[in-house]
MARVEX-550140 format. One record per residue: residue in three letters; z, x, y of N, C-alpha, C, CB in turn. Coordinates in steps of 0.05 Angstrom, whole numbers, plus 5000, padded with zeros to 4 digits. Each point is the difference from the previous one (the first is absolute). Glycine has a CB too. Layout:
<r ALA; <Z; X; Y>; <Z; X; Y>; <Z; X; Y>; <Z; X; Y>>,
...
***
This chain:
<r UNK; <7141; 9137; 1955>; <4979; 5009; 4975>; <5016; 5021; 4986>; <4952; 4993; 5026>>,
<r UNK; <5042; 5006; 4949>; <5013; 5017; 4977>; <4983; 5024; 4995>; <5019; 4959; 4976>>,
<r UNK; <4994; 5059; 5015>; <4988; 5030; 4995>; <4979; 4998; 4982>; <5042; 5022; 5005>>,
<r UNK; <4952; 4957; 4985>; <4972; 4997; 4983>; <4978; 4992; 5016>; <5024; 4987; 4960>>,
<r UNK; <4977; 4999; 5061>; <4984; 4986; 5014>; <4990; 5023; 5022>; <5024; 4950; 4990>>,
<r UNK; <4948; 5048; 5010>; <4991; 5022; 5018>; <4994; 4983; 5026>; <4977; 5035; 4962>>,
<r UNK; <5028; 4977; 5065>; <4994; 4990; 5021>; <4968; 4998; 5007>; <5047; 5015; 5011>>,
<r UNK; <4940; 4961; 4999>; <4974; 4999; 5005>; <4989; 5022; 5012>; <5007; 4958; 5003>>,
<r UNK; <4970; 5049; 4991>; <4984; 5021; 5009>; <4990; 4997; 5027>; <4990; 5005; 4957>>,
<r UNK; <5014; 5003; 5069>; <4989; 5000; 5022>; <4972; 5012; 4998>; <5045; 5001; 5019>>,
<r UNK; <4934; 4982; 4987>; <4976; 5012; 5001>; <4997; 5025; 5019>; <4986; 4956; 4989>>,
<r UNK; <4998; 5065; 5004>; <5004; 5019; 5018>; <4974; 4997; 5022>; <5029; 5031; 4963>>,
<r UNK; <4971; 4978; 5059>; <4983; 4998; 5023>; <4974; 5015; 4990>; <5039; 4997; 5037>>,
<r UNK; <4936; 4988; 4966>; <4976; 5013; 4993>; <4997; 5032; 5015>; <4978; 4947; 4995>>,
<r UNK; <5007; 5069; 4990>; <4997; 5026; 5011>; <4977; 4997; 5014>; <5022; 5027; 4967>>,
<r UNK; <4980; 4993; 5056>; <4974; 4999; 5017>; <4973; 5002; 4983>; <5028; 5022; 5037>>,
<r UNK; <4972; 4988; 4943>; <4974; 5000; 4986>; <4994; 4972; 4986>; <5006; 5050; 4994>>,
<r UNK; <5015; 4935; 4996>; <5002; 4976; 4994>; <4986; 4980; 5020>; <5040; 5017; 4977>>,
<r UNK; <4977; 4986; 5048>; <4986; 4982; 5021>; <4972; 5001; 5009>; <5042; 5001; 5014>>,
<r UNK; <4949; 5029; 4984>; <4970; 5008; 5007>; <4988; 4989; 4983>; <5003; 5039; 5018>>,
<r UNK; <4998; 4959; 4954>; <4990; 4992; 4982>; <4993; 4967; 4998>; <5022; 5043; 4986>>,
<r UNK; <5000; 4945; 5024>; <4997; 4972; 5003>; <4986; 4990; 5020>; <5036; 4999; 4983>>,
<r UNK; <4963; 5017; 5037>; <4985; 4997; 5026>; <4971; 5001; 4992>; <5038; 5022; 5031>>,
<r UNK; <4951; 5000; 4956>; <4975; 5006; 4991>; <4993; 4978; 4978>; <5006; 5051; 5013>>,
<r UNK; <5007; 4938; 4973>; <4994; 4974; 4981>; <4998; 4979; 5017>; <5023; 5014; 4960>>,
<r UNK; <4994; 4980; 5062>; <4999; 4974; 5012>; <4972; 5006; 5022>; <5060; 4986; 4994>>,
<r UNK; <4931; 5036; 5008>; <4973; 5002; 5014>; <4979; 4991; 4983>; <5015; 5036; 5027>>,
<r UNK; <4988; 4975; 4948>; <4980; 4995; 4982>; <5000; 4966; 4993>; <5006; 5054; 4980>>,
<r UNK; <5017; 4935; 5022>; <5003; 4971; 4993>; <4987; 4984; 5024>; <5045; 5007; 4971>>,
<r UNK; <4959; 4999; 5054>; <4985; 4992; 5023>; <4972; 5005; 5001>; <5039; 5005; 5021>>,
<r UNK; <4945; 5013; 4971>; <4975; 5000; 4988>; <4994; 4977; 4984>; <5004; 5044; 5002>>,
<r UNK; <5011; 4953; 4977>; <4992; 4978; 4978>; <5004; 4974; 5013>; <5015; 5028; 4959>>,
<r UNK; <5001; 4967; 5064>; <5000; 4974; 5011>; <4981; 5001; 5024>; <5048; 4989; 4983>>,
<r UNK; <4937; 5029; 5021>; <4978; 5007; 5020>; <5011; 4995; 5032>; <4962; 4983; 4961>>,
<r UNK; <5068; 5028; 5040>; <5010; 5002; 5020>; <5003; 5029; 5015>; <5016; 4960; 4979>>,
<r UNK; <4966; 5044; 5041>; <5000; 5030; 5010>; <5027; 5004; 5016>; <4945; 5004; 5004>>,
<r UNK; <5066; 4973; 5008>; <5022; 5007; 5019>; <5022; 5008; 4983>; <4986; 4968; 5037>>,
<r UNK; <5018; 5022; 4936>; <5016; 5007; 4981>; <5004; 5034; 4994>; <4985; 4951; 4984>>,
<r UNK; <4993; 5058; 5021>; <4992; 5030; 4998>; <5006; 5013; 5030>; <4959; 4992; 4962>>,
<r UNK; <5028; 5002; 5056>; <5009; 5006; 5024>; <5027; 5007; 5011>; <4967; 4977; 4999>>,
<r UNK; <5050; 4999; 4994>; <5025; 5002; 5006>; <5014; 5023; 4995>; <4998; 4958; 4995>>,
<r UNK; <4995; 5057; 4984>; <5017; 5027; 4990>; <4984; 5026; 5010>; <5019; 4975; 4953>>,
<r UNK; <4966; 5021; 5067>; <4988; 5023; 5004>; <5013; 5008; 5034>; <4951; 4987; 4962>>,
<r UNK; <5055; 5040; 5033>; <5016; 5007; 5028>; <4972; 4999; 5021>; <5048; 5038; 4978>>,
<r UNK; <4963; 4960; 5050>; <4979; 5002; 5019>; <4980; 5020; 5000>; <5029; 4981; 5022>>,
<r UNK; <4984; 5045; 4969>; <4979; 5024; 5005>; <4992; 5005; 4967>; <5024; 5026; 5051>>,
<r UNK; <4973; 4958; 4932>; <4992; 5003; 4974>; <4969; 5019; 5002>; <5029; 4949; 4983>>,
<r UNK; <4973; 5068; 4998>; <4975; 5015; 4997>; <4985; 4994; 4971>; <5021; 5038; 5032>>,
<r UNK; <4957; 4955; 4969>; <4984; 4995; 4977>; <4980; 5020; 4991>; <5008; 4958; 5013>>,
<r UNK; <4987; 5046; 4958>; <4981; 5015; 4994>; <4990; 4982; 4978>; <5017; 5048; 5017>>,
<r UNK; <4956; 4959; 4982>; <4986; 4987; 4979>; <4977; 5023; 4988>; <5009; 4949; 5025>>,
<r UNK; <4996; 5059; 4953>; <4990; 5021; 4987>; <5000; 5023; 5011>; <4979; 4972; 4982>>,
<r UNK; <5044; 5035; 5031>; <5006; 5023; 5019>; <4990; 5001; 5030>; <5000; 5023; 4958>>,
<r UNK; <4988; 4955; 5047>; <4990; 5000; 5029>; <5018; 4980; 5016>; <4950; 5010; 4986>>,
<r UNK; <5059; 4997; 5038>; <5018; 4985; 5015>; <4983; 4978; 5009>; <5032; 5037; 5014>>,
<r UNK; <4979; 4939; 4986>; <4990; 4977; 5008>; <5020; 4987; 5019>; <4973; 4997; 4958>>,
<r UNK; <5019; 4992; 5071>; <5020; 4989; 5012>; <5006; 4971; 4990>; <4988; 5030; 5039>>,
<r UNK; <5032; 4964; 4978>; <5011; 4970; 4987>; <4984; 4978; 5004>; <5042; 5012; 5009>>,
<r UNK; <4942; 4993; 5012>; <4979; 4972; 5002>; <4980; 4998; 4982>; <5005; 4999; 5043>>,
<r UNK; <4984; 5024; 4949>; <4981; 5008; 4978>; <5010; 4989; 4974>; <4986; 5041; 5024>>,
<r UNK; <5041; 4965; 4971>; <5008; 4995; 4974>; <5005; 4972; 4996>; <5017; 5042; 4998>>,
<r UNK; <4993; 4944; 5024>; <5001; 4974; 5000>; <4972; 4984; 4995>; <5040; 5008; 5028>>,
<r UNK; <4941; 5000; 4985>; <4973; 4996; 5000>; <4984; 4998; 4973>; <5006; 5021; 5042>>,
<r UNK; <5006; 4998; 4946>; <4986; 5009; 4971>; <5017; 4972; 4982>; <4994; 5072; 5005>>,
<r UNK; <5031; 4929; 4997>; <5016; 4982; 4983>; <4990; 4973; 5001>; <5039; 5028; 5006>>,
<r UNK; <4954; 4962; 5023>; <4991; 4975; 5001>; <4980; 4997; 4989>; <5018; 4993; 5033>>,
<r UNK; <4960; 5026; 4969>; <4971; 5003; 4989>; <5004; 4999; 4969>; <4981; 5030; 5041>>,
<r UNK; <5038; 4978; 4946>; <5003; 5002; 4970>; <5007; 4970; 4997>; <5017; 5053; 4991>>,
<r UNK; <5004; 4937; 5022>; <5004; 4970; 4995>; <4981; 4980; 5001>; <5036; 5012; 5014>>,
<r UNK; <4940; 4994; 5007>; <4978; 4981; 5008>; <4979; 5008; 4970>; <5005; 5000; 5068>>,
<r UNK; <4994; 5021; 4924>; <4977; 5005; 4981>; <5015; 4989; 4972>; <4975; 5047; 5027>>,
<r UNK; <5051; 4958; 4972>; <5015; 4991; 4974>; <5023; 4987; 5005>; <4983; 5034; 4978>>,
<r UNK; <5016; 4940; 5032>; <5020; 4982; 5007>; <5020; 4991; 4977>; <4966; 4986; 5035>>,
<r UNK; <5028; 5022; 4940>; <5016; 4991; 4979>; <5014; 5026; 4986>; <4968; 4957; 4995>>,
<r UNK; <5029; 5070; 5024>; <5006; 5024; 4984>; <5034; 4995; 4990>; <4961; 5034; 5030>>,
<r UNK; <5042; 4980; 4953>; <5027; 5004; 4987>; <5002; 5028; 4991>; <5002; 4953; 4984>>,
<r UNK; <5028; 5056; 5022>; <5008; 5029; 4997>; <5015; 4995; 4977>; <5001; 5021; 5046>>,
<r UNK; <5000; 4996; 4938>; <5014; 5001; 4976>; <5015; 5031; 5002>; <4963; 4964; 4972>>,
<r UNK; <5060; 5038; 5033>; <5015; 5023; 5007>; <5001; 5011; 4969>; <5030; 4982; 5047>>,
<r UNK; <4960; 5040; 4937>; <5006; 5008; 4978>; <5022; 5019; 4995>; <4957; 4990; 4996>>,
<r UNK; <5052; 5024; 5030>; <5022; 5016; 5000>; <5009; 5010; 5028>; <4985; 5012; 4957>>,
<r UNK; <5041; 4990; 5045>; <5010; 5006; 5030>; <5022; 5022; 5000>; <4991; 4950; 5016>>,
<r UNK; <5002; 5072; 4993>; <5019; 5018; 4998>; <5010; 5008; 5029>; <4981; 5014; 4956>>,
<r UNK; <5044; 4993; 5046>; <5010; 5007; 5028>; <5019; 5024; 4996>; <4996; 4950; 5020>>,
<r UNK; <5002; 5069; 4998>; <5014; 5023; 5001>; <5000; 5009; 5028>; <4989; 5011; 4955>>,
<r UNK; <5037; 5000; 5050>; <5004; 5005; 5029>; <4989; 4975; 5020>; <4996; 5052; 4986>>,
<r UNK; <4988; 4958; 5036>; <4992; 4978; 5016>; <4975; 4987; 4994>; <5025; 5022; 5033>>,
<r UNK; <4966; 4984; 4941>; <4977; 4992; 4996>; <4996; 4977; 4973>; <4990; 5048; 5024>>,
<r UNK; <4990; 4932; 4979>; <4995; 4982; 4979>; <4970; 5002; 4994>; <5040; 4970; 5013>>,
<r UNK; <4953; 5037; 4960>; <4976; 5001; 4989>; <4989; 4970; 4986>; <5012; 5054; 4994>>,
<r UNK; <4970; 4932; 5009>; <4992; 4983; 4985>; <4975; 5001; 4986>; <5028; 4981; 5026>>,
<r UNK; <4971; 5013; 4948>; <4973; 4998; 4984>; <4993; 4975; 4998>; <5008; 5037; 4974>>,
<r UNK; <4971; 4959; 5040>; <4989; 4967; 4995>; <4968; 4998; 4990>; <5034; 4984; 5042>>,
<r UNK; <4964; 4990; 4944>; <4978; 4989; 4989>; <4995; 4973; 5020>; <5009; 5022; 4947>>,
<r UNK; <4970; 4980; 5063>; <4987; 4976; 5014>; <4980; 4984; 4990>; <5011; 5023; 5033>>,
<r UNK; <4993; 4950; 4965>; <4983; 4983; 4990>; <4991; 4982; 5016>; <5018; 5007; 4966>>,
<r UNK; <4956; 4987; 5038>; <4990; 4980; 5022>; <4974; 4987; 4994>; <5023; 5028; 5034>>,
<r UNK; <4971; 4957; 4982>; <4972; 4984; 4998>; <4986; 5004; 5033>; <5022; 4957; 4957>>,
<r UNK; <4951; 5055; 5032>; <4989; 5010; 5023>; <4986; 4970; 5012>; <4991; 5058; 4980>>,
<r UNK; <5022; 4936; 5039>; <4989; 4966; 5018>; <4995; 5008; 5028>; <5033; 4962; 4973>>,
<r UNK; <4965; 5063; 5037>; <4999; 5012; 5027>; <4977; 5020; 5004>; <5048; 4994; 5002>>,
<r UNK; <4942; 5012; 5019>; <4986; 5026; 5002>; <5014; 5024; 4998>; <4973; 4977; 5025>>,
<r UNK; <5017; 5042; 4957>; <5011; 5027; 4999>; <4980; 5021; 4998>; <5039; 4982; 4980>>,
<r UNK; <4971; 5039; 5034>; <4976; 5019; 5004>; <4972; 4991; 5002>; <5026; 5027; 4978>>,
<r UNK; <4970; 4953; 5042>; <4976; 4990; 5003>; <4987; 4983; 4979>; <4997; 5037; 5026>>,
<r UNK; <5017; 4954; 4949>; <4989; 4988; 4978>; <5016; 4972; 5005>; <4991; 5045; 4966>>,
<r UNK; <4989; 4938; 5029>; <5011; 4972; 5004>; <5014; 4991; 4975>; <4964; 4989; 5031>>,
<r UNK; <5053; 4990; 4970>; <5016; 4990; 4983>; <4982; 4995; 4971>; <5031; 4979; 5043>>,
<r UNK; <4990; 5028; 4936>; <4980; 5000; 4973>; <5017; 4982; 4981>; <4976; 5052; 5003>>,
<r UNK; <5048; 4946; 5005>; <5021; 4981; 4984>; <5006; 5015; 4975>; <4982; 4954; 5017>>,
<r UNK; <5017; 5069; 4981>; <5005; 5017; 4977>; <5028; 5006; 5001>; <4955; 5020; 4998>>,
<r UNK; <5056; 4977; 4975>; <5032; 5017; 4998>; <4995; 5028; 5004>; <5021; 4971; 4964>>,
<r UNK; <4997; 5042; 5048>; <5000; 5028; 5008>; <5031; 5013; 4996>; <4959; 4989; 5035>>,
<r UNK; <5045; 5039; 4954>; <5019; 5015; 4995>; <4997; 5023; 5013>; <5007; 4981; 4962>>,
<r UNK; <5014; 5026; 5057>; <5003; 5029; 5008>; <5027; 5013; 4994>; <4967; 4990; 5035>>,
<r UNK; <5036; 5032; 4974>; <5027; 5013; 4994>; <5007; 5017; 5023>; <4993; 5000; 4951>>,
<r UNK; <5033; 4997; 5057>; <5013; 5013; 5024>; <5026; 5017; 4996>; <4980; 4961; 5024>>,
<r UNK; <5022; 5059; 4991>; <5027; 5010; 4999>; <5014; 4996; 5036>; <4983; 5041; 4952>>,
<r UNK; <5034; 4955; 5051>; <5010; 5000; 5026>; <5028; 5015; 4997>; <4973; 4954; 5016>>,
<r UNK; <5026; 5065; 5007>; <5026; 5016; 5006>; <5014; 4986; 5029>; <4978; 5051; 4975>>,
<r UNK; <5043; 4945; 5021>; <5012; 4990; 5030>; <5027; 5018; 5003>; <4983; 4944; 4998>>,
<r UNK; <5018; 5066; 5025>; <5021; 5019; 5010>; <5019; 4977; 5018>; <4966; 5051; 5002>>,
<r UNK; <5060; 4952; 4994>; <5019; 4982; 5018>; <5017; 5016; 5017>; <5003; 4966; 4966>>,
<r UNK; <5003; 5021; 5058>; <5023; 5013; 5013>; <5027; 4992; 4993>; <4970; 5005; 5033>>,
<r UNK; <5050; 5002; 4979>; <5030; 4993; 4992>; <5003; 4970; 4999>; <5019; 5043; 5022>>,
<r UNK; <4964; 4943; 4995>; <5010; 4970; 5006>; <4982; 4983; 4980>; <5013; 5006; 5056>>,
<r UNK; <4971; 5007; 4932>; <4981; 4984; 4974>; <4978; 4991; 5015>; <5038; 4979; 4968>>,
<r UNK; <4949; 5037; 5047>; <4975; 4992; 5012>; <4981; 5016; 4992>; <5020; 4984; 5036>>,
<r UNK; <4957; 5008; 4959>; <4978; 5021; 4990>; <4988; 5014; 5021>; <4988; 4974; 4964>>,
<r UNK; <5011; 5052; 5035>; <4989; 5017; 5024>; <4977; 5018; 4996>; <5045; 4999; 5013>>,
<r UNK; <4951; 5004; 4959>; <4969; 5008; 4984>; <4992; 4990; 4982>; <5004; 5031; 5008>>,
<r UNK; <4973; 4962; 4987>; <4986; 4985; 4983>; <4975; 5009; 4987>; <5021; 4971; 5025>>,
<r UNK; <4980; 5040; 4956>; <4973; 5012; 4981>; <4992; 4977; 4981>; <5017; 5052; 4997>>,
<r UNK; <4957; 4954; 5004>; <4985; 4983; 4979>; <4973; 5016; 4987>; <5017; 4955; 5028>>,
<r UNK; <4984; 5037; 4945>; <4981; 5013; 4988>; <4984; 4978; 4981>; <5028; 5045; 5003>>,
<r UNK; <4949; 4957; 5002>; <4985; 4976; 4983>; <4984; 5006; 4976>; <4996; 4981; 5041>>,
<r UNK; <5000; 5007; 4936>; <4975; 5004; 4980>; <4988; 4975; 5006>; <5019; 5030; 4959>>,
<r UNK; <4960; 4968; 5052>; <4983; 4977; 5005>; <4977; 5001; 4974>; <5010; 5001; 5059>>,
<r UNK; <4989; 5020; 4930>; <4975; 5002; 4982>; <4999; 4976; 4979>; <5001; 5052; 5004>>,
<r UNK; <5019; 4939; 4978>; <4997; 4973; 4986>; <4991; 4974; 5017>; <5035; 5020; 4971>>,
<r UNK; <4976; 4979; 5052>; <4987; 4977; 5019>; <4969; 5006; 5007>; <5049; 4991; 5023>>,
<r UNK; <4947; 5036; 4983>; <4973; 5006; 5006>; <4978; 4996; 4979>; <5022; 5030; 5027>>,
<r UNK; <4989; 4972; 4950>; <4983; 4998; 4978>; <4995; 4972; 4997>; <5017; 5041; 4979>>,
<r UNK; <5005; 4939; 5024>; <5001; 4973; 4990>; <4983; 4983; 5026>; <5051; 5006; 4967>>,
<r UNK; <4948; 5007; 5056>; <4983; 4993; 5022>; <4968; 5006; 4997>; <5044; 5009; 5027>>,
<r UNK; <4951; 5014; 4959>; <4976; 5010; 4997>; <4990; 5016; 5025>; <4993; 4962; 4968>>,
<r UNK; <5027; 5057; 5042>; <4997; 5020; 5019>; <4994; 5025; 4984>; <5031; 4978; 5034>>,
<r UNK; <4977; 5024; 4944>; <4999; 5026; 4985>; <4992; 4986; 4971>; <5039; 5035; 5029>>,
<r UNK; <4947; 4984; 4956>; <4989; 4992; 4972>; <5025; 4998; 4986>; <4954; 5023; 4999>>,
<r UNK; <5052; 4954; 4981>; <5019; 5000; 4979>; <5001; 5018; 4976>; <4998; 4961; 5015>>,
<r UNK; <5021; 5038; 4971>; <5000; 5019; 4978>; <4980; 4988; 4980>; <5048; 5016; 5007>>,
<r UNK; <4941; 4962; 4997>; <4978; 4988; 4978>; <4977; 5006; 5009>; <5021; 4963; 4986>>,
<r UNK; <4973; 5045; 5034>; <4977; 5008; 5015>; <4990; 5029; 4992>; <5017; 4969; 5037>>,
***
């Protein structure tokens, strides 16, 4: 090798934050394939879930996830941003789906709906999710399904 040739760069190992962000994005991709196991494999056995700051046990969370897929079997998560800091990752997500199953007591309408969510995931040193927080903005969907008046009314 001559003095003018640079040695090939060795890619740096991903940081913990990059690893955690990739796991979070992998979970969103599993949602988009409707593969709950692709999400559950990243959960620590003692994971704690919080939905809108209320603690939810793991079986309730899995039930809610299955219920969501039953009501909206074509749902698609579009991760608009992902931020990793320390042991946490925040995802800002837009969800688009079609109402094809019962939801909140409402029979399927076949309507296209949208809602928004934030997910905060906290990871342990091994890359397992140990805390999961979510916050939903269902208002656009509730308007589209007629649960609340639309802006036009």
